[in-house]
VEXFI-104375 format. One record per residue (C-alpha): z, y, x; residue number from 1. Coordinates in nm, 4 decimals. Each point is the difference from the previous one (the first is absolute). Layout:
REM residues N
z: Z y: Y x: X i: NUM $
...
//
This chain:
REM residues 367
z: 1.5761 y: 1.2675 x: -0.1840 i: 1 $
z: -0.3686 y: -0.0093 x: -0.0824 i: 2 $
z: -0.0040 y: -0.3810 x: -0.0289 i: 3 $
z: 0.2313 y: 0.0104 x: -0.2997 i: 4 $
z: -0.2171 y: -0.2589 x: -0.1761 i: 5 $
z: -0.0849 y: -0.1994 x: 0.3097 i: 6 $
z: -0.3428 y: 0.1480 x: 0.0803 i: 7 $
z: -0.1731 y: 0.2955 x: 0.1582 i: 8 $
z: -0.2265 y: 0.2296 x: -0.1980 i: 9 $
z: 0.2711 y: 0.1025 x: -0.2475 i: 10 $
z: -0.1088 y: 0.3599 x: -0.0501 i: 11 $
z: 0.2306 y: 0.0526 x: -0.2990 i: 12 $
z: 0.3032 y: -0.0699 x: 0.2189 i: 13 $
z: -0.1437 y: 0.2233 x: 0.2707 i: 14 $
z: -0.0384 y: 0.2829 x: -0.2508 i: 15 $
z: 0.3663 y: -0.0367 x: -0.1001 i: 16 $
z: 0.1193 y: -0.0232 x: 0.3607 i: 17 $
z: -0.1953 y: 0.2883 x: 0.1497 i: 18 $
z: -0.0801 y: 0.2275 x: -0.2928 i: 19 $
z: -0.3724 y: -0.0048 x: 0.0632 i: 20 $
z: -0.2840 y: -0.0998 x: -0.2345 i: 21 $
z: -0.1578 y: -0.3381 x: 0.0639 i: 22 $
z: -0.3351 y: 0.1433 x: 0.1053 i: 23 $
z: 0.1722 y: 0.1979 x: 0.2775 i: 24 $
z: 0.0975 y: -0.3079 x: 0.1995 i: 25 $
z: -0.1915 y: -0.1771 x: 0.2700 i: 26 $
z: 0.1056 y: -0.3537 x: -0.0865 i: 27 $
z: 0.0102 y: -0.2311 x: 0.3026 i: 28 $
z: 0.2575 y: -0.2280 x: -0.1673 i: 29 $
z: -0.2627 y: -0.2022 x: -0.1908 i: 30 $
z: -0.3058 y: -0.1679 x: 0.1477 i: 31 $
z: -0.2972 y: 0.1018 x: -0.2121 i: 32 $
z: -0.3541 y: 0.0463 x: 0.1231 i: 33 $
z: -0.0478 y: 0.3782 x: 0.0296 i: 34 $
z: -0.3760 y: -0.0345 x: -0.0661 i: 35 $
z: 0.0573 y: -0.1324 x: -0.3514 i: 36 $
z: -0.0209 y: -0.0600 x: -0.2809 i: 37 $
z: -0.3746 y: -0.0685 x: 0.0289 i: 38 $
z: -0.2453 y: 0.1723 x: -0.2343 i: 39 $
z: -0.0364 y: -0.3028 x: -0.2267 i: 40 $
z: 0.3634 y: 0.0365 x: -0.1131 i: 41 $
z: -0.0708 y: 0.3419 x: -0.1498 i: 42 $
z: -0.3095 y: -0.1385 x: -0.1716 i: 43 $
z: 0.2095 y: -0.2730 x: -0.1633 i: 44 $
z: 0.2605 y: 0.2510 x: -0.1137 i: 45 $
z: -0.2630 y: 0.2172 x: -0.1676 i: 46 $
z: -0.1360 y: -0.2843 x: -0.2117 i: 47 $
z: 0.3280 y: -0.1816 x: -0.0586 i: 48 $
z: 0.0802 y: 0.1982 x: -0.3156 i: 49 $
z: -0.2666 y: -0.2080 x: -0.1769 i: 50 $
z: 0.1816 y: -0.3309 x: 0.0648 i: 51 $
z: 0.3688 y: 0.0986 x: -0.0071 i: 52 $
z: 0.0294 y: -0.1210 x: -0.3600 i: 53 $
z: -0.0779 y: -0.3606 x: 0.0970 i: 54 $
z: 0.2333 y: -0.2611 x: 0.1443 i: 55 $
z: -0.0505 y: -0.0937 x: 0.3654 i: 56 $
z: -0.1492 y: -0.3364 x: 0.0890 i: 57 $
z: 0.3130 y: -0.2173 x: 0.0298 i: 58 $
z: -0.1710 y: -0.2240 x: 0.2593 i: 59 $
z: -0.1377 y: 0.2933 x: 0.2060 i: 60 $
z: -0.3280 y: -0.1931 x: 0.0209 i: 61 $
z: -0.2295 y: 0.2746 x: 0.1242 i: 62 $
z: 0.2186 y: 0.1029 x: 0.2932 i: 63 $
z: 0.0927 y: -0.3587 x: 0.0862 i: 64 $
z: -0.3697 y: -0.0893 x: 0.0138 i: 65 $
z: -0.0758 y: 0.2855 x: 0.2374 i: 66 $
z: 0.2965 y: -0.0772 x: 0.2229 i: 67 $
z: -0.1045 y: -0.3648 x: 0.0138 i: 68 $
z: -0.3520 y: 0.1026 x: 0.1001 i: 69 $
z: 0.1383 y: 0.2364 x: 0.2645 i: 70 $
z: 0.2015 y: -0.2729 x: 0.1692 i: 71 $
z: -0.2295 y: -0.2938 x: -0.0679 i: 72 $
z: 0.2569 y: -0.1943 x: -0.2019 i: 73 $
z: 0.0273 y: -0.1310 x: -0.3574 i: 74 $
z: 0.1152 y: 0.2247 x: -0.2837 i: 75 $
z: 0.2888 y: -0.2340 x: -0.0832 i: 76 $
z: 0.1393 y: 0.0678 x: 0.3475 i: 77 $
z: 0.0746 y: 0.3637 x: -0.0944 i: 78 $
z: 0.2742 y: 0.1511 x: -0.2132 i: 79 $
z: -0.0019 y: 0.3775 x: -0.0452 i: 80 $
z: 0.3278 y: 0.1818 x: -0.0467 i: 81 $
z: 0.1657 y: 0.3346 x: -0.0648 i: 82 $
z: 0.0102 y: 0.0815 x: 0.3692 i: 83 $
z: 0.1185 y: -0.2176 x: 0.2885 i: 84 $
z: 0.3611 y: 0.0484 x: -0.1135 i: 85 $
z: -0.0552 y: -0.1999 x: -0.3187 i: 86 $
z: -0.1683 y: -0.2784 x: 0.1955 i: 87 $
z: 0.2820 y: -0.0237 x: 0.2555 i: 88 $
z: 0.2433 y: -0.0391 x: -0.2888 i: 89 $
z: -0.2182 y: -0.2557 x: -0.1786 i: 90 $
z: -0.0636 y: -0.2254 x: 0.2989 i: 91 $
z: 0.3706 y: -0.0179 x: 0.0843 i: 92 $
z: 0.0884 y: -0.0813 x: -0.3608 i: 93 $
z: -0.2707 y: -0.2658 x: -0.0126 i: 94 $
z: 0.0923 y: -0.1693 x: 0.3289 i: 95 $
z: 0.3814 y: 0.0142 x: -0.0408 i: 96 $
z: 0.0582 y: -0.0562 x: 0.3753 i: 97 $
z: 0.3188 y: -0.1550 x: 0.1313 i: 98 $
z: -0.0164 y: 0.2355 x: 0.2975 i: 99 $
z: -0.2204 y: 0.2994 x: 0.0740 i: 100 $
z: -0.0565 y: 0.0997 x: 0.3624 i: 101 $
z: -0.0685 y: 0.3668 x: 0.0719 i: 102 $
z: -0.0988 y: 0.1430 x: 0.3371 i: 103 $
z: 0.1565 y: 0.3436 x: 0.0243 i: 104 $
z: -0.0857 y: 0.2827 x: -0.0034 i: 105 $
z: -0.1960 y: -0.0630 x: -0.3158 i: 106 $
z: -0.0677 y: 0.1319 x: -0.3502 i: 107 $
z: 0.3230 y: 0.0209 x: -0.2019 i: 108 $
z: -0.1511 y: -0.1528 x: -0.3133 i: 109 $
z: -0.0312 y: -0.3464 x: 0.1539 i: 110 $
z: 0.3771 y: -0.0351 x: 0.0152 i: 111 $
z: 0.0487 y: 0.1807 x: -0.3306 i: 112 $
z: -0.2229 y: -0.2498 x: -0.1801 i: 113 $
z: 0.1970 y: -0.2939 x: 0.1425 i: 114 $
z: 0.3359 y: 0.1536 x: -0.0872 i: 115 $
z: -0.1147 y: 0.0488 x: -0.3608 i: 116 $
z: -0.0285 y: -0.3763 x: -0.0411 i: 117 $
z: 0.3293 y: -0.0638 x: 0.1795 i: 118 $
z: -0.1786 y: -0.1424 x: 0.3038 i: 119 $
z: 0.1142 y: -0.0162 x: 0.3610 i: 120 $
z: -0.1711 y: 0.1914 x: 0.2807 i: 121 $
z: 0.0074 y: -0.0370 x: 0.3770 i: 122 $
z: -0.1054 y: 0.2878 x: 0.2235 i: 123 $
z: -0.1679 y: -0.0597 x: 0.3342 i: 124 $
z: 0.0223 y: 0.3247 x: 0.1964 i: 125 $
z: -0.3162 y: 0.0958 x: 0.1896 i: 126 $
z: 0.0475 y: 0.1659 x: 0.3371 i: 127 $
z: -0.0837 y: 0.3632 x: 0.0704 i: 128 $
z: -0.0465 y: -0.1051 x: 0.3634 i: 129 $
z: -0.2877 y: -0.2192 x: -0.1189 i: 130 $
z: -0.1335 y: 0.2791 x: -0.2244 i: 131 $
z: 0.1081 y: -0.1946 x: -0.3076 i: 132 $
z: -0.2596 y: -0.2709 x: 0.0595 i: 133 $
z: 0.0400 y: -0.3264 x: -0.1905 i: 134 $
z: -0.1032 y: -0.2328 x: 0.2845 i: 135 $
z: 0.3303 y: 0.0048 x: 0.1973 i: 136 $
z: 0.1726 y: -0.1278 x: -0.3168 i: 137 $
z: -0.2602 y: -0.2726 x: -0.0615 i: 138 $
z: 0.2097 y: -0.2944 x: 0.1188 i: 139 $
z: 0.2972 y: 0.1045 x: -0.2118 i: 140 $
z: -0.2207 y: 0.0465 x: -0.3072 i: 141 $
z: -0.1584 y: -0.3427 x: 0.0444 i: 142 $
z: 0.3471 y: -0.1583 x: 0.0308 i: 143 $
z: 0.0872 y: 0.1461 x: -0.3411 i: 144 $
z: -0.3257 y: -0.1014 x: -0.1697 i: 145 $
z: 0.0586 y: -0.2808 x: -0.2513 i: 146 $
z: -0.0555 y: -0.0786 x: -0.3692 i: 147 $
z: 0.2004 y: 0.2351 x: -0.2216 i: 148 $
z: -0.0081 y: 0.2790 x: 0.2590 i: 149 $
z: -0.2005 y: 0.3164 x: -0.0692 i: 150 $
z: -0.1239 y: 0.2407 x: 0.2657 i: 151 $
z: -0.0891 y: 0.3528 x: -0.1159 i: 152 $
z: -0.1894 y: 0.1832 x: 0.2701 i: 153 $
z: -0.2027 y: 0.3201 x: 0.0173 i: 154 $
z: -0.3283 y: 0.0254 x: 0.1900 i: 155 $
z: -0.0337 y: 0.2828 x: 0.0904 i: 156 $
z: 0.3736 y: 0.0120 x: -0.0336 i: 157 $
z: 0.1723 y: 0.2930 x: -0.1677 i: 158 $
z: 0.1457 y: 0.2045 x: 0.1718 i: 159 $
z: -0.1217 y: -0.1141 x: 0.3445 i: 160 $
z: -0.3742 y: -0.0276 x: -0.0604 i: 161 $
z: -0.0095 y: -0.3215 x: 0.2032 i: 162 $
z: -0.2409 y: -0.2831 x: -0.0857 i: 163 $
z: 0.1010 y: -0.3661 x: -0.0207 i: 164 $
z: -0.2167 y: -0.2640 x: 0.1633 i: 165 $
z: -0.1462 y: -0.2266 x: -0.2702 i: 166 $
z: 0.0574 y: -0.3083 x: 0.2149 i: 167 $
z: 0.3787 y: 0.0466 x: -0.0109 i: 168 $
z: 0.0082 y: 0.0504 x: -0.3750 i: 169 $
z: -0.2090 y: -0.3130 x: -0.0582 i: 170 $
z: 0.2379 y: -0.1983 x: 0.2233 i: 171 $
z: 0.2819 y: 0.0921 x: -0.2387 i: 172 $
z: -0.2074 y: -0.1255 x: -0.2932 i: 173 $
z: -0.0830 y: -0.3228 x: 0.1835 i: 174 $
z: 0.3739 y: -0.0651 x: 0.0439 i: 175 $
z: 0.0491 y: 0.0022 x: -0.3767 i: 176 $
z: 0.1216 y: 0.3564 x: -0.0597 i: 177 $
z: -0.1327 y: 0.2445 x: -0.2568 i: 178 $
z: -0.1444 y: 0.3133 x: 0.1598 i: 179 $
z: -0.0686 y: 0.3306 x: -0.1732 i: 180 $
z: -0.1973 y: 0.2462 x: 0.2114 i: 181 $
z: 0.0072 y: 0.3609 x: -0.1101 i: 182 $
z: -0.3361 y: 0.1475 x: 0.1034 i: 183 $
z: 0.0477 y: 0.3286 x: -0.1867 i: 184 $
z: -0.1406 y: 0.1958 x: 0.2954 i: 185 $
z: -0.2590 y: -0.2519 x: 0.1249 i: 186 $
z: -0.2871 y: 0.2149 x: -0.1344 i: 187 $
z: 0.0752 y: 0.2500 x: 0.2802 i: 188 $
z: -0.0629 y: -0.2640 x: 0.2702 i: 189 $
z: -0.3586 y: 0.0108 x: 0.1343 i: 190 $
z: 0.0207 y: -0.3615 x: 0.1188 i: 191 $
z: 0.1408 y: -0.1147 x: -0.3351 i: 192 $
z: -0.1968 y: -0.3262 x: 0.0059 i: 193 $
z: 0.1896 y: -0.1116 x: 0.3128 i: 194 $
z: 0.3447 y: 0.0489 x: -0.1558 i: 195 $
z: -0.0206 y: -0.0291 x: -0.3786 i: 196 $
z: 0.1014 y: -0.3320 x: -0.1534 i: 197 $
z: -0.1560 y: 0.0643 x: -0.3413 i: 198 $
z: -0.2547 y: -0.2791 x: 0.0262 i: 199 $
z: 0.2565 y: -0.2398 x: 0.1449 i: 200 $
z: 0.2348 y: 0.0733 x: -0.2909 i: 201 $
z: -0.2654 y: -0.1181 x: -0.2440 i: 202 $
z: 0.0089 y: -0.3409 x: 0.1761 i: 203 $
z: 0.3709 y: -0.0504 x: 0.0788 i: 204 $
z: 0.2445 y: -0.0855 x: -0.2771 i: 205 $
z: 0.2991 y: 0.1631 x: 0.1746 i: 206 $
z: -0.1711 y: 0.3146 x: 0.1296 i: 207 $
z: -0.0255 y: 0.3254 x: -0.1974 i: 208 $
z: -0.1485 y: 0.3367 x: 0.0974 i: 209 $
z: 0.0863 y: 0.3244 x: -0.1779 i: 210 $
z: -0.2332 y: 0.2985 x: 0.0224 i: 211 $
z: 0.0437 y: 0.3575 x: -0.1220 i: 212 $
z: -0.2796 y: 0.2273 x: -0.1209 i: 213 $
z: 0.2103 y: 0.3130 x: -0.0242 i: 214 $
z: 0.0390 y: 0.0914 x: 0.3673 i: 215 $
z: -0.3591 y: -0.0236 x: 0.1228 i: 216 $
z: -0.1487 y: 0.1707 x: -0.3054 i: 217 $
z: 0.2911 y: 0.2454 x: -0.0396 i: 218 $
z: 0.0757 y: -0.0864 x: -0.3619 i: 219 $
z: 0.3797 y: -0.0591 x: -0.0006 i: 220 $
z: 0.0287 y: 0.1396 x: -0.3519 i: 221 $
z: -0.2091 y: -0.2963 x: -0.1149 i: 222 $
z: 0.2017 y: -0.3094 x: 0.0903 i: 223 $
z: -0.2476 y: -0.2617 x: 0.1168 i: 224 $
z: 0.0151 y: -0.3003 x: 0.2287 i: 225 $
z: -0.0914 y: -0.3682 x: 0.0069 i: 226 $
z: 0.1169 y: -0.3313 x: 0.1374 i: 227 $
z: -0.2156 y: -0.2823 x: 0.1295 i: 228 $
z: 0.1002 y: -0.3655 x: -0.0035 i: 229 $
z: -0.1037 y: -0.3378 x: -0.1372 i: 230 $
z: -0.0436 y: -0.0132 x: -0.3791 i: 231 $
z: 0.2849 y: -0.2431 x: -0.0711 i: 232 $
z: 0.2863 y: 0.1982 x: 0.1616 i: 233 $
z: -0.1501 y: 0.3252 x: -0.1276 i: 234 $
z: 0.0213 y: -0.1376 x: -0.3550 i: 235 $
z: 0.3802 y: 0.0235 x: 0.0329 i: 236 $
z: -0.0311 y: 0.3711 x: 0.0794 i: 237 $
z: -0.2284 y: 0.0559 x: -0.2965 i: 238 $
z: 0.2555 y: -0.1671 x: -0.2287 i: 239 $
z: 0.2678 y: 0.2435 x: 0.1160 i: 240 $
z: -0.2149 y: 0.3135 x: -0.0078 i: 241 $
z: 0.0471 y: 0.2451 x: -0.2844 i: 242 $
z: -0.3055 y: 0.0190 x: -0.2267 i: 243 $
z: -0.2257 y: 0.3002 x: 0.0741 i: 244 $
z: 0.1939 y: 0.0995 x: 0.3121 i: 245 $
z: -0.3281 y: 0.1377 x: 0.1409 i: 246 $
z: -0.1194 y: 0.2788 x: -0.2263 i: 247 $
z: -0.3640 y: 0.0617 x: -0.0734 i: 248 $
z: -0.0245 y: 0.3171 x: 0.2094 i: 249 $
z: 0.1271 y: -0.1855 x: 0.3067 i: 250 $
z: -0.2516 y: -0.2755 x: -0.0625 i: 251 $
z: -0.2923 y: 0.2404 x: -0.0273 i: 252 $
z: 0.1047 y: 0.1933 x: 0.3102 i: 253 $
z: 0.0435 y: -0.3220 x: 0.1945 i: 254 $
z: -0.3521 y: -0.1121 x: -0.0803 i: 255 $
z: -0.1431 y: 0.3386 x: 0.0882 i: 256 $
z: 0.1638 y: 0.0471 x: 0.3412 i: 257 $
z: -0.1071 y: -0.3418 x: 0.1292 i: 258 $
z: -0.3552 y: 0.1356 x: 0.0132 i: 259 $
z: 0.1018 y: 0.2949 x: 0.2238 i: 260 $
z: -0.1417 y: -0.1300 x: 0.3285 i: 261 $
z: -0.0734 y: 0.3456 x: 0.1440 i: 262 $
z: 0.3567 y: 0.1098 x: -0.0770 i: 263 $
z: 0.1339 y: -0.3086 x: 0.1756 i: 264 $
z: -0.2066 y: 0.0742 x: 0.3088 i: 265 $
z: 0.1157 y: 0.3622 x: 0.0158 i: 266 $
z: 0.3604 y: -0.1134 x: -0.0372 i: 267 $
z: -0.0135 y: -0.2380 x: 0.2957 i: 268 $
z: -0.1718 y: 0.2626 x: 0.2164 i: 269 $
z: 0.2601 y: 0.2646 x: -0.0901 i: 270 $
z: 0.2939 y: -0.2298 x: 0.0629 i: 271 $
z: -0.1237 y: -0.1160 x: 0.3401 i: 272 $
z: -0.0225 y: 0.3625 x: 0.1188 i: 273 $
z: 0.3097 y: 0.1475 x: -0.1585 i: 274 $
z: 0.2432 y: -0.2823 x: 0.0647 i: 275 $
z: -0.0806 y: 0.0132 x: 0.3739 i: 276 $
z: 0.0242 y: 0.3794 x: 0.0029 i: 277 $
z: 0.3303 y: 0.0110 x: -0.1902 i: 278 $
z: 0.1488 y: -0.2764 x: 0.2116 i: 279 $
z: -0.0815 y: 0.1857 x: 0.3216 i: 280 $
z: 0.1435 y: 0.3269 x: -0.1356 i: 281 $
z: 0.3245 y: -0.1643 x: -0.1180 i: 282 $
z: 0.0446 y: -0.1722 x: 0.3362 i: 283 $
z: -0.0559 y: 0.3343 x: 0.1722 i: 284 $
z: 0.2923 y: 0.1338 x: -0.2056 i: 285 $
z: 0.2210 y: -0.2820 x: 0.1237 i: 286 $
z: -0.0226 y: -0.2393 x: -0.2953 i: 287 $
z: -0.0281 y: -0.3702 x: 0.0588 i: 288 $
z: -0.2916 y: -0.1162 x: -0.2175 i: 289 $
z: -0.0497 y: -0.3636 x: -0.0992 i: 290 $
z: -0.3690 y: -0.1004 x: 0.0331 i: 291 $
z: -0.1303 y: -0.0265 x: -0.3560 i: 292 $
z: -0.2976 y: -0.1613 x: -0.1719 i: 293 $
z: 0.0702 y: 0.1868 x: -0.3232 i: 294 $
z: -0.0079 y: 0.3609 x: -0.1237 i: 295 $
z: 0.3602 y: 0.0766 x: 0.0959 i: 296 $
z: 0.2083 y: 0.0158 x: 0.3164 i: 297 $
z: 0.3558 y: -0.1140 x: 0.0629 i: 298 $
z: 0.1580 y: 0.2411 x: 0.2462 i: 299 $
z: 0.3251 y: 0.0162 x: 0.1920 i: 300 $
z: 0.1518 y: 0.3484 x: 0.0192 i: 301 $
z: 0.0503 y: 0.1244 x: 0.3577 i: 302 $
z: 0.3649 y: -0.0244 x: 0.1009 i: 303 $
z: -0.0112 y: 0.3549 x: 0.1304 i: 304 $
z: -0.0552 y: 0.1298 x: -0.3548 i: 305 $
z: 0.3550 y: -0.0972 x: -0.0989 i: 306 $
z: -0.1150 y: -0.0784 x: -0.3523 i: 307 $
z: 0.0296 y: -0.3027 x: -0.2259 i: 308 $
z: -0.2865 y: -0.0933 x: -0.2306 i: 309 $
z: 0.1831 y: 0.1411 x: -0.3036 i: 310 $
z: 0.0713 y: 0.3285 x: 0.1803 i: 311 $
z: -0.3623 y: 0.0310 x: 0.1104 i: 312 $
z: -0.1219 y: -0.0821 x: -0.3497 i: 313 $
z: 0.2185 y: 0.2796 x: -0.1404 i: 314 $
z: -0.1218 y: 0.2574 x: 0.2521 i: 315 $
z: -0.3623 y: -0.0958 x: -0.0523 i: 316 $
z: 0.0373 y: 0.0109 x: -0.3766 i: 317 $
z: 0.1240 y: 0.3560 x: 0.0189 i: 318 $
z: -0.3339 y: 0.0823 x: 0.1650 i: 319 $
z: -0.1927 y: -0.1764 x: -0.2753 i: 320 $
z: -0.0843 y: -0.3097 x: 0.2028 i: 321 $
z: 0.1216 y: -0.3373 x: -0.1275 i: 322 $
z: 0.0577 y: -0.2950 x: 0.2333 i: 323 $
z: 0.1479 y: -0.3453 x: -0.0569 i: 324 $
z: 0.3510 y: -0.0726 x: 0.1209 i: 325 $
z: -0.0827 y: -0.3441 x: 0.1413 i: 326 $
z: 0.3643 y: -0.0894 x: 0.0605 i: 327 $
z: -0.0038 y: -0.1132 x: -0.3644 i: 328 $
z: -0.2290 y: -0.2881 x: 0.0908 i: 329 $
z: 0.1936 y: -0.3175 x: 0.0808 i: 330 $
z: 0.0181 y: -0.0436 x: 0.3768 i: 331 $
z: -0.0360 y: 0.3611 x: 0.1094 i: 332 $
z: 0.2654 y: 0.2515 x: 0.1025 i: 333 $
z: 0.0409 y: 0.3770 x: -0.0447 i: 334 $
z: -0.2424 y: 0.0849 x: 0.2802 i: 335 $
z: -0.3172 y: -0.1011 x: -0.1880 i: 336 $
z: -0.2332 y: 0.1929 x: -0.2270 i: 337 $
z: -0.3345 y: -0.0973 x: -0.1507 i: 338 $
z: -0.2885 y: 0.2413 x: -0.0517 i: 339 $
z: -0.3376 y: -0.0431 x: -0.1625 i: 340 $
z: -0.3264 y: 0.0833 x: 0.1779 i: 341 $
z: -0.1801 y: 0.2798 x: -0.1798 i: 342 $
z: -0.2785 y: 0.2504 x: 0.0606 i: 343 $
z: 0.0030 y: 0.2033 x: 0.3218 i: 344 $
z: 0.1270 y: 0.3228 x: -0.1623 i: 345 $
z: 0.2810 y: -0.1845 x: -0.1761 i: 346 $
z: 0.0921 y: -0.1899 x: 0.3161 i: 347 $
z: 0.0256 y: 0.3273 x: 0.1868 i: 348 $
z: 0.2412 y: 0.1307 x: -0.2643 i: 349 $
z: 0.2122 y: -0.3104 x: 0.0524 i: 350 $
z: 0.0005 y: 0.0456 x: 0.3771 i: 351 $
z: 0.0867 y: 0.3687 x: -0.0265 i: 352 $
z: 0.2961 y: -0.0721 x: -0.2274 i: 353 $
z: 0.1180 y: -0.2841 x: 0.2236 i: 354 $
z: -0.0207 y: 0.2184 x: 0.3070 i: 355 $
z: 0.2161 y: 0.2682 x: -0.1634 i: 356 $
z: 0.2606 y: -0.2632 x: -0.0920 i: 357 $
z: 0.0292 y: -0.1838 x: 0.3307 i: 358 $
z: 0.0254 y: 0.3036 x: 0.2259 i: 359 $
z: 0.3400 y: 0.0157 x: 0.1730 i: 360 $
z: 0.1241 y: 0.2392 x: -0.2702 i: 361 $
z: -0.1518 y: -0.2064 x: -0.2845 i: 362 $
z: 0.3099 y: -0.2087 x: -0.0714 i: 363 $
z: 0.2591 y: 0.2775 x: 0.0061 i: 364 $
z: 0.1988 y: 0.0431 x: -0.3148 i: 365 $
z: -0.1091 y: -0.3329 x: -0.1471 i: 366 $
z: 0.2407 y: -0.2784 x: -0.0793 i: 367 $
//
């Protein structure tokens, strides 16, 4: 099982499972931008030796200032963290919800964070027939919205890639609920301004938006993310946050990549082309592909293949291609996998390996 620790991108486990060095894998199990990291990251690394002997800024002032300028909000509306994972944990600990509503399938760590505080969760299952869209569940969600209730929702959602309409999320806030929107992949959305709630979060006391910087800029080894909200509720997060949780290298890299406008433009152009191309090719091979606004695709394995997600993951791994067994996401069964969108040559390697696995003889001998 490649998701031994709950995530894709675990190359150490892949090495142990398949006896292949990490650089031999084409890793479609994690969703990093294949164009990155941008050039400015290497420039920071070269000069970082001069500052490694100094403590990081405990208030992350330089990066917070630049993020505030980027979004047109106040600096006190931003808290930077050691990746989105830390911020998910912090916001749940700060809010201490009586009930947390999750729309599944969704990111495992939402429920994990609630369970760590002994909280109660309720799962609202989204329908595959409605391509996992949030709107058909809108009435049920609004019925549940009340003070003391927390909604944790992804937009684009992981693993479906579906966007949530801002109007629905704001209705939940208006009914007295707390709403945390995970926008970890929002940078990949060309029409981001239509869907992001970052500016709204800076004006609504019960609305919080979490963003990741690791996916878009392909810097997962540097844990870096931020949360936006009103200063008063964010002060509770700051009080719970471990001192110096954001190291100085992460802070410097974060400031540098925000200036990479040309890199951002190339990324959006690449994704628009390659996601459409990969979707069409997967559908031609019989996969059911959920329309995605992110840099990954949730796919249903063709029934004719006779393979479960775990079986297909094993066969693909033996060929040096890593995919995500999406049955491990709450709300999905053994017929679903998730794959990242990469460069054309890498995508062709994925398709070739998939084709060899789903041929009529591909499932023989597997259990």
